[in-house]
N, C-alpha and C positions, 0 to 999 in steps of 0.2 A: 481832383483834390490833391494838394501837395502833401509831402511827407510832414511838413511842419503843421499844416492844418489837421492832419491825421493825429499827430501827437497832441495837439491842443484839445481835440475832441476826446482823446483818451483821458487827458487830465480832467476834462469836464466830467466824464463818467466817474473818475476816481473821486473827485470832490463831491459829487452827488452821493456816492457810496459812503463818504465820511460824514456828510452833513445830515443825512437822513436820521441816524440814531440820535444825533445832537438835537435836531428839531423835535423828534418824538419825546425825548426826555424833557425838553423845555416845555412842551405842551402838558406833560404830566405834572411838572412842577408848577406850572401856571395855575393849575386847578387847586393846588394846595393853598388854603387860606390861612394857615397858621403862621406863615413866614412871608410877609409882604414888604419888608423894609428894603429900601434901595441899596443901602450899604452892605447888607448881608449877601446879596445875590452875586456880586462880582467876584468875590473869592471863590464861591462855589462854582460859578460858571467857568472861571479860569482853571480850577482844579479838574473840572470835567473835560474841558476842551484840550488842555495841554497834551495828553496822550494822543489825541486825534491829530493835533498839529504835527507832532513828531512822525506819526504814521503817514500823514499827508505828504510831508517832505520826502520821506523815504519812498513812498509810493510813486511820487512824481519822478524821482530819480530812477526808480526801477521801471517806471512806465517807458523809459527809453529802451529798456530790454524788451518790453512788449513790442515796440515798434521794430526793433531789430529782428526779433523772432518772427514777427508777422511778415516782414520783407524777405527774410531768409527762407521762409516757407513758400516762396513764390507768390506772396500776396501783393496785390497792386493797390496802391493808395488811390488810384483813379477809379477803381471798381467798388470801393466801399462807400456806402451811403453814410451820411453824417450821423444818423440815428444808430446805425450798427456800430460805428466807432465809439459812440457814447456807451452803448451796451457792452462792448468789449472792455472798455476802461472800468465800467462798473463791476463787471464780472471778475476782472483781474484784481481789483482792489478788495472785493469781497473775499476772494480766495486768500489774498495776502493777510487780511485781518484774521481770518479763521486759522491760518497756519501759525501766526506769530503773536497772537494775543492769548491771554490766560484762558 
């Protein structure tokens, strides 16, 4: 696996980490029968997603640091399975979210 493929798999893990809480909240709100109008949902969705979009952009940029640290610690991109790279990205972003959110 190349370094770029490793980075892309890290980013996939980061995106999974970001989208999981969004999907869970959407599932909870889909069960709410009191507010079913189409026009009301988009401002609420955008207000909920916008902080995650900012975190995703910063996490993707900081994901480069993950690749650098991984390679500096004598990690080899050829020896990493694709699923481990996704887990590394997921763990990285979960740690970043816990450190930098309220």
